C-alpha positions as CSV (number, residue, x, y, z in Angstrom):
1,M,12.7,16.9,9.0
2,A,9.8,14.1,8.9
3,R,9.5,11.5,11.2
4,L,9.2,8.1,9.9
5,H,7.3,5.2,11.1
6,L,6.8,1.4,9.6
7,I,4.0,-0.2,10.9
8,V,3.2,-4.2,10.2
9,D,-0.2,-4.4,9.9
10,G,-0.5,-8.5,10.0
11,I,1.1,-11.5,7.9
12,F,-1.2,-13.0,5.0
13,E,-0.8,-16.4,3.0
14,A,-0.1,-16.1,-0.6
15,D,1.6,-17.7,-3.9
16,R,5.0,-16.1,-4.2
17,R,4.3,-16.4,-8.1
18,I,1.9,-13.3,-7.4
19,F,4.8,-11.5,-6.6
20,L,7.4,-12.7,-8.7
21,P,5.4,-14.7,-11.7
22,E,8.2,-16.8,-13.2
23,G,9.5,-18.2,-10.1
24,P,8.4,-21.8,-8.9
25,R,5.3,-22.2,-7.0
26,S,5.4,-21.9,-3.4
27,T,3.4,-20.3,-0.2
28,Y,4.7,-17.0,0.9
29,S,4.1,-15.5,4.2
30,A,3.5,-11.6,2.9
31,A,3.7,-8.8,5.1
32,A,1.2,-5.8,5.0
33,K,2.7,-2.5,5.9
34,S,1.6,1.3,6.7
35,L,4.5,3.7,6.5
36,L,3.4,6.5,9.3
37,I,5.3,10.2,8.5
38,E,4.5,13.1,11.0
39,S,5.4,16.0,8.8
40,G,4.6,19.7,10.0
41,R,1.1,19.6,11.5
42,E,0.2,16.6,9.2
43,K,0.2,12.6,10.3
44,I,-0.2,10.9,7.0
45,L,-0.7,7.2,6.6
46,V,0.2,5.4,3.4
47,D,-1.6,2.1,2.8
48,T,-4.1,0.9,5.8
49,G,-2.8,-2.5,5.8
50,I,-5.1,-5.4,5.3
51,G,-7.8,-5.5,8.0
52,T,-10.4,-8.0,8.3
53,V,-12.6,-9.5,5.8
54,P,-16.3,-8.0,6.4
55,D,-18.6,-11.2,7.7
56,D,-20.7,-11.3,5.0
57,R,-21.4,-13.9,2.6
58,K,-20.4,-12.3,-0.7
59,F,-16.9,-12.4,0.5
60,D,-16.8,-16.1,1.3
61,A,-14.4,-16.5,-1.9
62,I,-11.8,-13.9,-0.3
63,R,-12.2,-15.3,3.2
64,R,-11.0,-18.7,1.9
65,V,-7.8,-17.6,-0.1
66,Q,-6.9,-14.9,2.9
67,K,-5.6,-16.0,6.0
68,I,-4.1,-13.4,8.2
69,S,-2.3,-13.7,11.6
70,R,-1.1,-11.0,13.8
71,S,1.4,-11.1,16.5
72,K,0.5,-9.0,19.8
73,T,2.5,-6.2,18.5
74,Q,1.0,-6.1,14.9
75,G,-2.0,-4.5,13.5
76,I,-2.6,-0.6,12.3
77,K,-4.4,0.5,16.0
78,V,-2.0,-1.4,18.2
79,G,0.9,0.2,16.0
80,L,-0.4,3.8,16.2
81,A,-1.1,2.9,19.6
82,R,2.6,2.2,20.7
83,L,3.2,5.6,19.1
84,G,0.9,7.5,21.2
85,I,-1.4,8.6,18.0
86,Q,-5.3,7.3,17.9
87,P,-7.0,6.7,14.6
88,D,-8.6,10.0,14.7
89,Q,-5.5,11.9,14.5
90,I,-4.6,10.6,11.2
91,T,-5.1,14.0,9.1
92,A,-4.3,12.0,5.3
93,V,-4.3,8.5,4.1
94,V,-2.7,8.1,0.8
95,N,-4.1,4.5,-0.6
96,T,-1.1,3.6,-3.4
97,H,-4.0,1.3,-4.6
98,L,-7.1,-0.5,-3.2
99,H,-6.4,-3.7,-3.3
100,S,-7.6,-5.1,0.1
101,A,-4.0,-5.9,1.3
102,H,-3.6,-1.8,0.9
103,S,-6.6,-0.6,2.0
104,G,-8.2,-2.7,4.9
105,G,-8.3,-0.5,7.4
106,N,-9.1,2.6,5.7
107,N,-12.4,2.7,7.6
108,L,-10.5,3.6,10.8
109,F,-9.5,6.9,9.9
110,A,-12.9,9.1,10.2
111,N,-11.0,12.4,9.9
112,A,-8.5,11.6,7.6
113,H,-8.5,13.3,3.4
114,F,-8.1,10.2,1.7
115,Y,-5.5,11.1,-1.6
116,I,-6.6,8.1,-4.3
117,S,-5.8,8.3,-8.2
118,R,-8.7,9.5,-10.1
119,S,-7.7,6.1,-12.4
120,E,-7.6,3.6,-9.8
121,F,-11.9,4.2,-9.6
122,R,-11.8,3.6,-13.2
123,F,-9.7,0.5,-13.5
124,I,-12.0,-0.5,-10.5
125,D,-15.2,-0.3,-12.4
126,R,-13.9,-2.0,-15.5
127,S,-12.4,-4.8,-13.4
128,I,-15.4,-5.3,-11.0
129,G,-17.6,-5.2,-14.8
130,E,-15.6,-7.7,-16.0
131,D,-15.5,-10.4,-13.4
132,P,-18.3,-9.3,-10.5
133,N,-16.7,-12.4,-8.4
134,Q,-13.1,-11.1,-8.2
135,T,-11.3,-11.2,-4.9
136,A,-8.8,-8.2,-5.1
137,Y,-10.9,-5.1,-4.5
138,I,-13.6,-5.0,-1.2
139,T,-15.2,-2.1,-1.8
140,E,-16.5,-1.5,2.2
141,N,-13.2,-0.1,2.3
142,Y,-13.4,2.9,0.1
143,E,-17.3,3.4,-0.8
144,R,-17.9,5.1,2.7
145,L,-15.4,7.3,3.4
146,K,-16.4,11.1,3.7
147,S,-13.4,12.8,2.2
148,V,-11.6,11.5,-0.9
149,N,-9.2,13.7,-3.1
150,E,-9.2,12.0,-6.8
151,M,-5.6,12.6,-7.9
152,N,-4.2,12.6,-11.1
153,G,-0.8,12.5,-11.7
154,E,1.9,13.8,-9.5
155,Y,1.4,16.1,-6.1
156,Q,2.8,17.4,-2.8
157,I,0.9,16.6,0.7
158,T,3.5,18.3,2.2
159,D,7.1,19.8,1.7
160,E,8.3,16.6,2.3
161,V,6.0,14.2,1.1
162,R,5.1,14.1,-2.8
163,V,3.4,11.2,-4.4
164,M,4.2,10.1,-7.7
165,A,1.6,8.1,-10.1
166,T,3.5,4.7,-11.0
167,P,0.8,2.7,-13.0
168,G,1.5,-0.8,-13.9
169,H,0.5,-3.2,-10.9
170,T,-3.1,-1.3,-11.4
171,T,-3.8,1.9,-13.8
172,G,-4.1,3.8,-10.5
173,H,-1.1,2.8,-8.6
174,Q,0.9,5.9,-7.4
175,S,4.3,5.8,-4.5
176,V,5.3,8.2,-2.3
177,V,8.6,9.8,-1.8
178,V,9.8,11.0,1.5
179,S,12.6,13.9,1.6
180,N,14.5,14.8,4.8
181,G,17.1,16.6,3.6
182,R,19.5,14.6,1.4
183,K,18.1,11.4,2.4
184,K,15.1,10.2,0.7
185,L,12.7,7.2,1.1
186,V,10.8,5.5,-1.4
187,Y,7.6,3.9,-0.4
188,S,7.1,1.9,-3.3
189,G,3.6,0.3,-2.8
190,D,3.3,-3.0,-5.6
191,V,6.0,-1.4,-7.7
192,A,8.1,-4.1,-5.8
193,P,6.4,-5.6,-3.4
194,L,9.5,-7.9,-2.4
195,R,12.9,-7.0,-2.9
196,E,13.8,-9.6,-5.5
197,N,11.6,-7.2,-7.6
198,L,13.6,-4.4,-7.5
199,T,17.3,-6.4,-7.8
200,G,15.9,-8.5,-10.5
201,H,14.1,-5.9,-12.3
202,V,11.0,-7.9,-12.3
203,A,7.5,-6.8,-12.0
204,M,4.8,-8.7,-9.8
205,T,1.5,-9.6,-11.7
206,G,-0.9,-6.7,-12.7
207,C,-2.6,-5.0,-15.4
208,D,0.4,-4.1,-17.3
209,R,3.8,-5.4,-16.2
210,E,5.8,-3.3,-18.9
211,A,4.4,-0.1,-17.7
212,A,5.0,-1.8,-14.0
213,I,8.8,-1.9,-14.7
214,D,8.7,1.8,-16.5
215,S,7.4,3.1,-13.0
216,M,10.4,1.1,-11.4
217,D,12.9,2.9,-13.5
218,R,11.2,6.3,-12.6
219,L,11.5,5.9,-9.0
220,L,15.1,4.3,-9.3
221,E,16.0,7.4,-10.7
222,I,15.6,9.1,-7.1
223,G,19.3,9.0,-6.2
224,N,20.4,7.5,-3.3
225,A,17.0,6.4,-1.7
226,E,15.8,3.8,0.7
227,W,12.9,1.9,-0.2
228,I,10.1,0.3,1.8
229,F,8.8,-3.1,0.1
230,S,5.1,-3.2,0.7
231,H,5.0,-7.2,1.4
232,D,8.7,-8.1,1.8
233,K,8.5,-10.3,5.7
234,R,12.0,-9.5,5.9
235,Q,11.7,-6.0,6.2
236,L,9.8,-5.2,9.3
237,S,11.4,-1.9,10.7
238,L,12.9,1.2,9.1
239,S,17.1,-0.4,9.9
240,K,15.9,-2.6,7.3
241,A,15.2,0.0,4.3
């Protein structure tokens, strides 16, 4: 059976309407999380946290809006070290998508094979082409990776770990399903960043919110599954799944 560990990289401030667009304006302290899956010989990390904004003037706009805080027990390297794992022992990384809150630690994992949707790269090219000053993507988080598998659709990494295409938030968004016998765990990424997205059947902001709802409905067809909400600050351990 796969062994699972939820790692909190840090907390960042965001407008709550990013996650719940029809709700009132307020500041939300969102969590950036990663899921470590030990399946057979594979050590798979799903998303790599928010990392840090590179010290370059071109990222000043991102730095102004992205305030990150960490306790002594938070951070990807700290979380892995508490489990006795070094970054070079991670064999695979699945990025649900490449927004900076999900790919900020990518460059820590020099020995990992990265699994990223081919559609995500196309979406990034279009997004940056339309707005060169956009703040969602930091290209340094993915342009220097050594081993990138550009995936299309559904695929298995191990017998226990399945990745599903779940477009909507971005066109290349994907989610991860872990099967441990009859038990299943869904790491939904930004299909449902907060519990309220799922319980209220509400899509967060994104390129196609109707497609995001369709993706949510397909994940909901996975019966008796526990869910990880990628940014919900009330769910900082697997016991809260």
